[in-house]
C-alpha positions in Angstrom: 98.4 -83.9 -33.1 94.9 -83.7 -33.8 95.8 -83.7 -37.9 97.7 -87.0 -37.4 94.2 -88.4 -35.3 92.2 -87.2 -38.6 94.7 -88.4 -41.0 95.0 -91.3 -39.5 91.5 -91.7 -39.4 91.6 -91.7 -43.5 89.1 -88.9 -43.1 91.5 -86.2 -44.8 91.4 -88.3 -47.7 89.2 -85.3 -49.7 90.7 -82.5 -48.4 94.0 -80.9 -48.4 95.4 -79.3 -45.2 96.5 -75.5 -45.2 99.6 -75.3 -42.7 99.1 -72.1 -40.1 101.8 -68.9 -41.6 105.3 -69.4 -39.9 106.6 -66.8 -37.3 109.0 -65.6 -40.2 106.1 -64.8 -42.0 104.3 -62.0 -39.5 108.1 -60.3 -38.9 108.4 -59.6 -42.4 104.6 -58.0 -41.6 106.3 -56.1 -38.4 103.9 -58.1 -36.4 105.2 -60.0 -33.2 102.5 -62.5 -33.4 101.7 -66.4 -34.2 99.3 -68.3 -35.5 98.3 -71.8 -35.0 95.3 -72.6 -36.8 95.3 -74.4 -40.1 92.3 -74.4 -42.7 91.3 -77.5 -44.4 90.2 -77.4 -48.3 88.0 -79.6 -49.9 89.4 -81.4 -53.5 86.8 -80.7 -54.8 87.1 -77.0 -54.3 90.5 -76.8 -55.9 91.7 -76.6 -59.1 95.0 -76.2 -61.0 95.9 -74.5 -63.5 99.0 -74.0 -65.8 100.7 -70.4 -65.3 
């Protein structure tokens, strides 16, 4: 809900949202937990390369 409010306010135009890890990834690490913390990364700190 908070992410949606930030998008509607136009505050995410210069940021990329990194979603929390899915529960299945934690299970692959033999952990029974979950993450609800996402990240906002400024686009100016990101670069794209061909691989």
